[in-house]
C-alpha positions in Angstrom: -17.5 12.7 -5.4 -14.8 14.3 -3.2 -11.3 12.7 -3.0 -12.0 11.5 0.5 -15.3 9.7 -0.2 -15.5 6.0 -0.9 -16.7 5.1 -4.4 -20.4 4.6 -5.2 -20.8 1.4 -7.3 -23.4 0.1 -9.8 -23.1 -3.5 -10.9 -24.4 -4.9 -14.2 -23.6 -8.6 -14.0 -25.9 -11.5 -15.0 -24.0 -14.3 -13.2 -25.6 -14.2 -9.8 -22.7 -15.8 -8.0 -20.1 -13.5 -9.4 -22.3 -10.5 -8.9 -22.9 -11.4 -5.3 -19.1 -11.8 -4.8 -18.5 -8.3 -6.3 -21.2 -6.4 -4.5 -20.7 -8.3 -1.2 -16.9 -7.7 -1.2 -17.1 -4.0 -2.1 -19.9 -3.5 0.5 -17.8 -5.1 3.1 -15.0 -2.6 2.3 -17.5 0.3 3.0 -18.4 1.1 -0.5 -22.1 1.8 -1.4 -23.6 -0.5 -4.0 -26.5 1.7 -5.1 -27.9 -0.4 -8.0 -27.6 -4.0 -9.1 -28.9 -4.2 -12.7 -30.3 -7.5 -14.0 -30.4 -6.4 -17.6 -29.3 -3.5 -19.9 -32.8 -1.9 -19.9 -32.9 -1.6 -16.1 -29.3 -0.2 -16.1 -30.1 2.5 -18.7 -33.4 3.4 -16.9 -31.6 3.8 -13.6 -28.9 6.0 -15.1 -31.6 8.2 -16.8 -33.7 8.7 -13.7 -30.8 9.0 -11.3 -28.4 11.0 -13.5 -26.7 12.8 -10.6 -26.0 9.7 -8.6 -24.9 7.8 -11.7 -22.5 10.5 -12.7 -20.5 9.9 -9.5 -20.6 6.1 -9.7 -18.2 3.4 -10.8 -20.0 0.9 -13.1 -18.8 -2.7 -12.9 -20.2 -4.8 -15.8 -19.8 -8.1 -17.4 -20.6 -9.0 -21.1 -23.0 -11.6 -19.9 -25.6 -8.9 -19.0 -28.7 -9.3 -21.3 -28.8 -6.7 -24.0 -25.2 -5.4 -23.4 -23.0 -4.4 -26.3 -19.9 -2.4 -26.9 -22.1 0.5 -28.1 -24.1 0.4 -24.9 -21.0 0.4 -22.8 -19.6 3.4 -24.9 -22.9 5.3 -24.3 -22.8 4.5 -20.6 -19.3 6.0 -20.2 -20.9 9.4 -20.7 -23.4 8.8 -17.9 -21.2 7.3 -15.1 -17.9 8.4 -13.6 -15.9 5.3 -14.7 -16.5 1.9 -16.2 -14.6 -1.4 -15.5 -15.5 -4.7 -17.1 -14.8 -8.3 -15.9 -15.2 -11.6 -17.8 -14.3 -15.2 -17.2 -13.5 -15.6 -20.9 -12.1 -13.3 -23.7 -14.7 -11.4 -25.7 -13.4 -9.5 -28.8 -16.4 -7.2 -28.8 -15.4 -5.6 -25.5 -12.1 -3.8 -25.1 -10.1 -3.8 -21.9 -11.9 -6.5 -20.0 -10.2 -7.8 -16.8 -10.2 -11.5 -16.0 -12.6 -12.3 -13.1 -10.6 -11.8 -9.9 -10.1 -15.0 -7.9 -10.1 -13.5 -4.5 -11.6 -10.5 -2.7 -8.2 -8.9 -2.3 -7.6 -9.1 -6.1 -11.0 -7.6 -6.7 -10.5 -4.7 -4.3 -7.0 -4.1 -5.6 -8.1 -3.9 -9.2 -11.1 -1.7 -8.5 -9.3 0.6 -6.1 -6.4 1.0 -8.5 -8.7 1.6 -11.4 -10.3 4.5 -9.5 -6.8 6.0 -8.9 -5.2 5.4 -12.3 -7.3 3.4 -14.7 -4.9 3.6 -17.7 -2.0 2.2 -15.7 -3.8 -0.6 -14.0 -3.1 -3.6 -16.2 0.6 -2.8 -16.6 1.1 -2.5 -12.9 -0.5 -6.0 -12.3 1.8 -7.6 -14.8 5.0 -6.0 -13.4 4.3 -7.3 -9.9 4.6 -10.9 -11.0 7.8 -10.5 -13.1 9.8 -8.0 -11.2 13.3 -8.5 -9.6 12.9 -6.6 -6.3 11.4 -7.6 -3.0 9.4 -4.6 -1.7 8.9 -3.8 2.0 6.9 -0.7 2.9 7.2 0.5 6.5 4.4 2.4 8.1 4.0 4.0 11.5 1.0 3.4 13.8 1.0 7.0 15.1 4.0 9.2 15.6 7.5 8.8 17.0 7.6 5.0 16.6 11.1 4.9 15.1 9.7 4.0 11.7 12.3 6.1 9.8 15.2 4.8 11.9 14.2 1.2 11.1 13.7 1.9 7.4 17.1 3.6 7.0 19.0 1.0 8.9 17.2 -1.9 7.4 18.2 -0.6 3.9 21.8 -0.2 5.1 21.9 -3.8 6.5 20.5 -5.2 3.3 23.1 -3.4 1.2 25.9 -4.8 3.5 24.5 -8.3 2.8 25.4 -7.6 -0.9 21.9 -6.9 -2.0 21.3 -3.8 -4.2 18.8 -1.8 -2.2 16.7 1.3 -2.8 15.5 3.3 0.2 12.5 5.5 -0.6 11.4 8.4 1.6 7.6 8.5 1.0 6.7 10.3 4.2 5.2 13.4 2.5 4.3 15.0 5.9 7.9 15.0 7.2 10.5 13.6 4.8 13.6 13.2 7.0 15.9 10.4 5.7 18.2 12.8 3.7 18.5 15.1 6.8 19.2 12.2 9.1 22.3 11.2 7.1 23.2 14.7 5.9 22.6 14.0 2.2 21.7 16.8 -0.2 20.4 16.8 -3.8 18.6 13.4 -3.5 17.0 13.7 -6.9 18.6 12.6 -10.1 17.5 11.8 -13.7 17.1 8.1 -12.8 14.9 9.0 -9.9 17.3 7.9 -7.2 20.8 8.7 -6.0 23.5 6.1 -5.0 25.0 7.0 -1.6 27.0 3.8 -0.8 27.9 0.5 -2.4 24.6 -1.3 -3.2 22.6 1.5 -1.6 20.6 4.3 -3.2 17.9 6.7 -1.9 15.0 8.5 -3.4 12.4 11.0 -2.1 8.9 11.2 -3.3 7.7 14.8 -3.8 4.6 16.2 -5.5 6.6 16.5 -8.7 7.4 12.7 -8.7 4.0 11.6 -7.6 2.5 11.7 -11.1 5.0 9.2 -12.4 5.1 6.7 -9.5 4.1 3.7 -11.6 6.9 4.4 -14.1 9.5 5.1 -11.3 8.6 1.9 -9.4 8.5 -0.2 -12.5 12.1 0.9 -13.2 13.2 0.5 -9.6 11.7 -3.0 -9.2 13.7 -4.2 -12.2 16.9 -2.5 -11.0 17.2 -3.5 -7.3 17.1 -6.6 -5.3 15.3 -4.9 -2.4 13.2 -1.8 -2.0 12.5 -0.3 1.4 9.8 2.4 1.6 9.3 4.7 4.5 5.6 5.7 4.4 5.5 7.5 7.7 2.1 7.5 9.5 -0.5 5.2 8.0 -3.4 6.4 10.1 -6.6 6.8 8.0 -5.3 4.0 5.7 -8.7 3.1 4.2 -9.4 6.6 3.0 -5.9 7.1 1.6 -6.3 4.0 -0.6 -9.1 5.6 -2.6 -7.8 9.1 -2.4 -6.5 10.6 -5.7 -4.3 13.2 -4.1 -0.6 12.9 -4.6 0.0 12.5 -0.9 -1.7 9.0 -1.0 -0.1 7.7 -4.2 2.8 5.9 -2.6 0.7 4.3 0.2 -1.7 3.0 -2.5 1.1 1.6 -4.5 2.7 -0.1 -1.5 -0.5 -1.8 -0.4 -1.4 -3.0 -3.8 2.1 -3.8 -5.2 4.3 -4.3 -2.1 5.4 -7.7 -0.8 5.2 -6.7 2.8 3.6 -3.8 4.8 5.4 -3.6 8.1 3.6 -1.6 10.8 5.8 -0.1 13.5 4.3 0.6 17.0 5.6 1.9 20.3 4.6 0.4 23.6 3.3 3.4 25.6 -0.3 4.2 26.2 -0.8 6.4 23.1 1.3 4.1 20.9 -0.9 1.1 21.8 -4.0 3.2 21.2 -2.8 4.2 17.7 -1.9 0.5 17.0 -5.5 -0.5 17.9 -6.9 2.1 15.5 -4.6 1.0 12.7 -5.5 -2.7 13.3 -9.2 -1.9 13.3 -8.8 -0.3 9.9 -6.7 -3.2 8.5 -9.3 -5.7 9.6 -11.8 -4.0 7.2 -9.4 -3.2 4.4 -8.2 -5.7 1.8 -4.6 -5.2 0.7 -2.3 -7.4 -1.4 0.9 -6.8 0.6 1.4 -9.3 3.4 1.1 -7.7 6.9 3.7 -7.7 9.6 4.1 -5.9 12.9 7.1 -4.7 14.8 7.0 -3.5 18.4 9.8 -1.0 18.8 11.3 0.4 22.0 10.2 -2.5 24.2 11.1 -2.0 27.9 13.2 -4.4 29.9 12.0 -6.9 32.5 8.4 -7.5 33.5 7.2 -4.2 32.1 8.5 -5.2 28.7 6.9 -8.6 28.9 3.6 -6.9 29.6 4.1 -4.6 26.7 4.8 -7.5 24.4 1.8 -9.5 25.6 -0.5 -6.5 24.9 1.1 -6.0 21.5 0.6 -9.6 20.5 -3.0 -9.6 21.7 -3.8 -6.8 19.3 -1.8 -7.9 16.3 -2.0 -11.7 16.1 -5.8 -11.7 15.2 -4.8 -10.3 11.8 -2.7 -13.4 11.1 0.4 -11.4 10.2 3.3 -12.7 8.1 5.7 -11.9 11.0 5.6 -10.3 14.4 8.9 -8.7 15.6 10.0 -7.1 18.8 12.9 -4.6 19.2 14.1 -3.6 22.6 14.7 0.0 23.6 18.2 1.2 22.9 18.2 4.9 23.4 22.0 5.3 23.5 22.6 3.8 20.0 19.7 5.7 18.4 20.8 9.0 20.0 24.4 8.4 18.9 23.3 7.8 15.3 21.2 10.9 15.3 23.9 13.0 16.7 26.5 11.8 14.2 24.0 11.8 11.3 25.0 8.2 10.5 23.5 4.7 10.5 23.7 2.4 13.5 26.4 0.1 12.0 28.6 3.2 11.5 28.4 4.4 15.1 28.1 1.1 17.1 27.9 -2.1 15.1 27.6 -4.1 18.4 24.6 -2.3 19.7 21.4 -4.2 20.5 19.3 -2.1 18.2 21.7 -2.6 15.3 21.8 -6.3 15.8 18.0 -6.5 15.9 17.7 -4.7 12.6 20.5 -6.8 11.1 18.5 -9.9 12.0 15.5 -8.4 10.3 17.5 -7.8 7.2 18.8 -11.4 7.1 15.1 -12.6 7.2 14.2 -10.3 4.3 17.2 -10.6 2.0 16.4 -12.0 -1.4 
């Protein structure tokens, strides 16, 4: 199975209602359910006669399957790509069983994460419930939406409100936060570098990608807020099951983040990219709450039309919040020219005030 392909699934669950929930949910996400075993004999027979297909499949089982045992499961691990078990009650015979997921989003998150990093999955689920930080990931619907400008200045505004904040540059295609504020040597032993009172930055590179779960576990216990700049999130559904390092932070953000904020611009291409992203999001279960921000809205009637079109596309996804930021080219250009944040170049600018309002909504 290539890193871009969606998983192939075999179910081995006796409870018809739970099996229907599992297979139906995964099928709706675009995953192929190639076999639904009703007992152990049928499962073993399928794996024997379809060895090549089984070898690329994820087996989802439950200990209620007739004939199943820990020895059978151990034997099946040599015939399939991966195995994950679910049960509504504890069973000492079977190791590493997950509790039956209560919602489709929980199921997809567990299975998707198990594919990416099976040994880290349970620890990640626990840390999400007990952590200190509120995590906002910011993704761009296309290019040139101002995603990085918003992420940088949102982090700055949160720190000014007295909240310890970590800004993470996870835009692997074009990391730019350090360059925008003229910072060198971002990396440190802790994984981030403090650049101002209550504000630190980090940059995700291929070297750090292998230890994302450990880095984020430490960060979520150390900061009040974490702002993640993901860059473009086009092709989101493929990236969530992609094992390459370039998709690691996107997967973590969608599964473990509190909010995924999608930034769009109002021109023809920007709206087209937003429609594409929303179409993907409608078919993709993520744990993070969705929000949308229209950046660079025009003035007057043109701006009202842009906003109406934006709302028509986004409100059907029932987002947590929908925000609008008016175009303020002067303030953005000045900050870029001086390699500074908006509050440093013009604290009274409309753009700075809009992002400050956003920060006041998010502060924890």
